[in-house]
N, C-alpha and C positions, 0 to 999 in steps of 0.2 A: 221758583218752587211757588206757585199758586196756592191760595186759601179758597176754602169752599166758604164765604160769608155767608154768616145763618143773622137771625133779627138780631139776638143779642150781640153778634160781632158789631151790626152795623148800628145798632142804638149810641157804644160803646165811644164811635166814631163819629156819627155824623148824629148827635141830639141836638134839637133844637136848632139845626143848620140847617142850608137851603141849597138844592140844588137844581139850576139850571140847564135845561135842552132845548134847544134851539133849531129846526130845520123841518125834513121832511117825513113822510111816511115811514122809512128807515131809522132814523131818528126816535120818529114816535113808537115804534115797537120797541125798541133800547130803553125807552124812558118809563113802560108800563113794567117789561120784565123788570126794572132795578129797582123801581117801586114795590114789585112783588118780593125780591127777595128781602128787603128790608119789613116788609109787612105782609104774609101772604092773604089780610082781606084784603087788599087792595086789589083791586081789576084787573088784570091783565090786555085788556082791550077795551076799544072805544065801546060806550052802548050802543052804539049802531051806524052801519052807513051813511046817515043822512048828517053827522055830528063828528064824523072821522076830520076835516080840515077845522080844527077849532082848538082851542085852548085848555088846557086844564091844570089843574094846582088838586093833587091828591098831599095828605098829609099821614104820618105813620101815626103808630101806638108813641114813639120814642119824640114826635113833637118834632120829625122832621120833617119841611116839605121841600116836596119833588115838585115840580114846575115843569109844564111844556107849553110853547109857543110856538102857532105852525108859519113857520116862513123858510120853504123850501128855497128861497132865489140866496137867503141871507139878506137882503134888499133893503129892510123894514126900519124907521128911524125908530122904532125901540129895540129891535137888535142894535142899532148905531152908540145910542142910549146906554143900554146894559152895558157894553166894550168899554166904551169912554169912562161912564159915570155909576160903576157896578151896586154902590151901596151910596146911603145918605146917612150920614148920622143923627142928623137934627129929626129924622122918622120916627113917628110914633109904632109904626111897624116895628116888632122885634127883629122879623127879619129880613127888612129894608135898611137895618141900621147897622148889619154886621156885612162883610166880604162874603159873596156864595163859597163855600163849599167845593164848589165841582161847575163847571160849563162846558158842557159841550155840542159843542156845531156841527151840524152835519147839510151838505150840500150836494147837488149836480148832476142827478139825475132825472130834475124838471128842465134844466137845461139842455139836456139831448131830447126830452121827451117834446118840449112846446122850442124848439130851436128858431121857429119863426118869429115866435112873439117875443123870446125872450132874448135874443143875443146868438144863443147856442155857447159852445165852447169859447170863445174868444170874450164875451160879456162876463165870462165864470171866471175867467183868469184877470180880468180887468178887478172883478167883483172880490175875489178871495186876497188880490193885491191889494187893496182897499181893507178888508177884514184882518190882515197880519197886519200891515203897517199900524193899524189902530190898533192894536192888541200890544206890538211890540214899543209905542209911544206911546201909550195911555199912562196918568198919572199916576195908578196903580194898576198891581194888576187886576184882570176882570172876576179873577176868583183866584182860590188857591193851587185850583189843577184849573189847567183849560188844555180839553182834549179837540183837534180839529179832525172828524172821523173822514176814512177814506172815502172816494166814492163806489158804493156797494157794484162788487163783480155782480155781472146778470148770466141765466142761463139759457143763449140766444132760444134754444130747442121748444121752452116751453112760453116764452114770451108770446102775449096776442100779436096779431098780425099789427095793428098800429104800433105799438111800442116796437116792434122789430123792426118796422121802418126807420127809427129814426135811435134807437140804442143800439150800438155797438159795441163789442167788446176791445177792441181797438180806440176807440176814441175812452173809453175809462182805463185804460192801460196809460195811454198820454194824459192824464187827466190826473192820476196818480202821480206818475213819475213828477209832474209839474208840483204837485202837493210836495212832494217828497222832498225836492231842491228849494224849495220856498222855506220849508220849516228846516232846513239842513241845508243853510248856504254854505259852498266852498270856502275854508278858510288859508290864508296864507302864512299864517303862524304855525308853524310844526312842531311848537309844544303847548300846543291847548288842549291834548291829551292830559297833559299833568298840570292846566291851570284848573283854580280852585272856584276860578269867576263861573258866575251865572250865565247860562248861553240865550245868544241875543235873543232868541225867538224863544219865547218861553209857551211852547205849545208842544203839547205829546200828541202825535200822527202814529196812532197803533194800527200802521198795514197789516199787522199780524189776524186781522178782524176777519178780509177776505180769505186768506189762506184758510181758516176754519171751516169754510162754508163746502158743502156736498152738494151736487145737482139732486140727489134723490128729500134732499131736505127742504126744497121748496114745491110747490104748487104753479104758481103762476110765473117763475122765473126770473123773480124780483124780491119778492117778501120769502124768506127763512122761516124754518119752523119754531117755535120757542124754546126748544131744548138750545139751539143753536145762540140765540140771541142771548139765552141766559147766562152762558157762559159767558157769551161778551160784557154784558154785564156785571158778572164778577170778577173780569180785567180790571171795569173801571175801578171798582170797588178797591180792588187790588191795589191799583196805582193809588187812588186816595189815602186808603186808611192804615197800611201795613206800616208805613213809615210813623205812623200819630199814636198808632198802640202802642201798649210795654213790648217791649224786646225781652222773652222770659225763654227759656227752652219749654218744650223743643222752637226750635226753629227753622216753624213750616212756613215762614209768610218771606220769605227771600226774594221775593219778585218786585221789585221797583221803589228799593228801600236802601237806606244807609246801613251796615252792622254796627254793631254796639262798641264802643271800645271798652277792654279788658280793664276790671276793677285796678287798683296797685296792688294787691295781693297776687292777681292772675298775672299779672302784667311782668313781677319782679321772679316768679315761677315759670313762669315762660322764656322770660329773657336767659336766668339762670341754664335754664335747658339746653337753649339752644347756642348758648354759648360754650358750655362746657365741653363740647368734642374741640371746637378750636383754641379753646384755652389750656387744654390738656397739650395740643402740640405744641403750641409756642413757647410754653413752659418747660415742655421736653426738650423741647431745640433749645433756647439758651441754657438751659443747665447742662449741654451736651450730651446728655446721656445716649441721642441717638445719633453721634459722631464717631463713635467706635466704628472699627472695622473687626468684627467677631468673624470664625472658621465660618466655610461656607455652610457646613452642615448644623450650625448655630444659627445661622441666619436666615436657611428654609423652613425652619420653625419658628422662628421669632418674628423673623420683618418679611412684611407684603410685596411692600413700593419701593423703588427705589429712584433717587433723585439722578446719581451719579455711580460710577461703577463702585461698586464695594461700599456706598454711604447708603444708608437706607434713608428715606425720606417720609417712614410712618411705621409704627411698629403698630401688631394686630392688637394692643390692646388698644391704641389710639383711634384704630377704624371701626371699633364698639361704640366709642365716646362719638366720633363724626356720625357714624350711623344713628346713634339713639338722639342727636341732636338735629339732625338730618330730617327723621321721622316726626319730629317735634314740630320740626318749621312749617312742613309738607302738612302736616295736621291740620295744624292752624290756618293754613291759606287754604286748605279746602273748604274748613267747617265754617269758620268765622270772616270769610274774605269774597268779593265777588269776582276772586281771578278764576276762578272755574265756577261753571253755570252747575245749579245744580238741577237733579234730575224727578222727578215728580213720579213718587212709587203707587203704580197702579197695577191693584190687584182683586182677585175673583175671592172672596172671603172662605166659599166652599170649596172651591178651588184649592186655596192656600190651608184649609185643613185636613181634607183628603190626604193630598203628597203628606203633610204632614205625619197626619198619625201612617198611612202605611209604608215611608220608610223609617218609622218608631216599630213597627211591626217585622220588618223586617231586620231591623238591629236586636230586636229582643229572641227572634227568632234563631240567630245566629252565635248569638251570647254564646262563648267558650270560657269555662271557669276551668282555673288553675290550679296544680295542685294547692298551693300555699299561698290560694286567694282565700279570703279570712273574711270575704261575704258581703254583701249590701250593708252601708249605716255599722260597720263594725266598729269597737273598743278605739281604739288609733281615730277615726274617721269623726266620730262623738265628742272625744275629747279637743280634737284639732277644732271643732265648731263651737267648742263648749269655751274654746279660750277667744275665738272670735267673738263671740257673741258679749263674754264679759269685757272684750275692748271697746268695743263699741257700746255699751252700758256705760263705762266709767268715762269714756268720750263726752256723750250726750250729757250726764249729770255732770262732768267738767262744765261745760257751756250753759247747763241751766244753774252750777255756781255763778260765774260771770255774773248775771242778769238778776241774781238775787238781791237784798240787803243782809244788813248784818245780823237782824234779829231772825231774819227766813233762814239763814246760812246754819246760824246757831239749830234751828227747830231743824232742817234739812238732816245734819250730825247726829243729832240726836235720831232722828227717825231710823238712818243707817245702824247704830252702833245698840239700838235698843232692842233688836233681835233677837229672838232666843237661839240657841246655836241650831237647832236642827232644823231651823226656817231658812237660815240664811245661806244664800246660794239658790232658792229655790224657785222655782217661778210664781206660786202665790206670792212669796214675800218680794218678787219683782213688780206684780201687779197691783199688790196691795201699796207699795212702794211711788210708782207710777199715777196712781190714783190720787194719794194722798198729797203727789207734788202738784198735779193738773187743778185741784179743789184749792 
């Protein structure tokens, strides 16, 4: 599940850190949108067209430095130095002293646009191989997260005649395929899925960026709208920050992160719940209670599964225990592991409210009262709710007692027992009690 990042979320993850973007105009647009998410007061585009092929350094209110270096071919000496020497511990610059939190590299379109002078696809392949080799064999990672952007797909019908002559969709598909196989080289180890070692190429390739593009969201066939690029920037923040932020309920940041391990108490309860069904069946088999051959009439009511003729394999109550254990295991796998993908909940609040009120009105209009119906909030219901409220209050008071000192416990006991009989159990007494505890 993708989390929509706000300035507060970004500041908690990237405060006083450095983000680097190196590449062409597509990378620059992504740079501006990510900076705008972290701080809405920052610009979301270059000041004018005359300075669009320039470097930019922005600072958010949370002291995050977002830098963009114009290098559409990724072959400058500065880019090489950033990859091989990402930080300098002796520098007086607080940002240069630490490794960047995120490094985003983007290239490819300029190799197609200016194929005659740049060398075309062959030169791009050689340069990408050099860049990936430098990242893989660097003494330390160039950044906490390194992202190599795919070559952006184009809308040929909207390109200018000059661009359409040199930029072809088939070439871009071939370049992205080459990127995928370089970043994800085939492994001869069939057990690499179960290996905990880090991948040989510590680079993320978000091919999903091209799947998000829609021809209606571009005017020149090359640069897409801010709304689309903002979602791409949000994915980069999910990649960098989801695993770094506290993993608390609700778990709405399941993309690009590891799930938290259950606590000791949760692990014990979970283990007992999952093992309850199998243990019940094993103990029953060992005691011999499930090996007796009963009359067919009794077996039809008591036994459901059979291993051999007349010998039951599992009794009905054991099936209930197995069902409970299997349900707990499936719930844990679905909610606390990455075994199944999570689906983003997308809904319109006004539509949801209208449908909810509509079906509520249908339900109220079709309510039928039976002869012995005691009505809404009858005495039995209120007595049951009162019991649950008292149980909850006692449980909370027990938790509070465990955190109090001896003198505070004596004072707490005096408060409880000193109430007049007519106020014991009343709402006034509870409010007064909680007020004195909190103070």
